[in-house]
C-alpha positions as CSV (number, residue, x, y, z in Angstrom):
1,M,-1.4,-5.4,11.2
2,A,-5.0,-4.4,10.7
3,H,-8.4,-5.1,12.0
4,F,-11.8,-4.8,9.7
5,V,-15.0,-5.3,10.8
6,C,-17.5,-6.9,7.9
7,R,-21.1,-6.0,7.5
8,C,-21.8,-9.5,8.9
9,G,-20.3,-8.3,12.0
10,Y,-17.1,-10.3,11.7
11,D,-14.0,-9.0,12.9
12,M,-11.1,-9.7,10.4
13,W,-7.2,-9.8,11.1
14,N,-4.6,-10.0,8.7
15,G,-2.0,-10.4,11.8
16,E,-1.5,-14.0,10.7
17,S,1.2,-14.8,8.1
18,P,-0.1,-16.4,5.7
19,N,-3.7,-15.7,6.2
20,D,-7.3,-16.6,4.6
21,I,-8.5,-13.1,5.0
22,E,-6.0,-11.4,2.4
23,F,-5.7,-11.6,-1.1
24,W,-3.4,-9.1,-3.6
25,V,-4.7,-8.4,-7.2
26,Y,-2.9,-7.6,-9.9
27,S,-3.5,-6.5,-13.5
28,D,-2.3,-8.8,-16.7
29,K,-0.4,-5.8,-17.1
30,T,1.8,-5.9,-13.6
31,L,2.3,-9.5,-13.9
32,D,3.7,-9.0,-17.3
33,A,6.1,-6.3,-16.7
34,L,6.9,-8.4,-13.5
35,S,7.2,-11.7,-15.4
36,S,10.3,-10.0,-17.8
37,E,12.7,-10.2,-14.5
38,D,14.7,-12.9,-13.5
39,S,13.0,-13.2,-10.0
40,I,10.4,-11.2,-8.4
41,P,11.0,-9.9,-5.0
42,F,7.7,-9.8,-2.8
43,L,8.2,-6.2,-2.5
44,S,8.0,-5.4,-5.7
45,L,4.9,-6.6,-5.9
46,C,3.7,-4.3,-2.6
47,N,4.8,-1.2,-4.3
48,K,2.6,-1.9,-7.5
49,D,-0.7,0.0,-8.0
50,D,-3.3,-2.7,-8.1
51,Y,-5.7,-3.9,-5.0
52,N,-5.3,-5.4,-1.6
53,V,-8.8,-7.6,-1.6
54,W,-10.6,-9.1,2.1
55,R,-12.1,-11.8,2.2
56,C,-14.8,-12.5,5.0
57,P,-14.9,-16.4,6.2
58,K,-18.5,-16.1,7.2
59,C,-20.1,-14.4,4.4
60,K,-17.9,-14.5,2.0
61,R,-18.2,-10.6,1.2
62,L,-15.2,-9.1,-0.7
63,Y,-13.9,-5.6,0.2
64,V,-11.5,-3.8,-1.8
65,F,-8.6,-1.2,-0.8
66,D,-7.4,0.9,-3.2
67,E,-3.5,0.8,-4.4
68,K,-2.9,3.4,-2.1
69,G,-3.5,2.0,1.5
70,G,-7.0,3.1,2.0
71,V,-8.7,2.6,5.3
72,E,-12.1,2.4,3.9
73,P,-12.9,-0.2,1.6
74,K,-12.9,1.6,-2.6
75,Y,-15.7,-1.3,-3.7
76,V,-17.7,-3.9,-1.4
77,Y,-19.1,-7.4,-3.1
78,K,-21.9,-9.6,-1.6
79,P,-22.2,-12.9,-2.9
80,E,-25.4,-14.1,-4.8
81,D,-27.4,-16.6,-3.9
82,R,-27.1,-19.5,-7.0
83,E,-28.8,-22.5,-7.3
């Protein structure tokens, strides 16, 4: 369980399961390799070299953490206003 404060000030927490904050992003190669298995255990997904993404429910920024579980985001994306 972790807390992370968004740049907009919203305090995010991934302690609830399931939650609307935390997402896992896997490459097509990772999913292809896993799809050849009969079943995909959850722990197999956690050990892959892909990304953990948090989305702020207030401002919708995306915080991308690297595959090694760093505490600081590797990338931050802010949605553009689109009309």
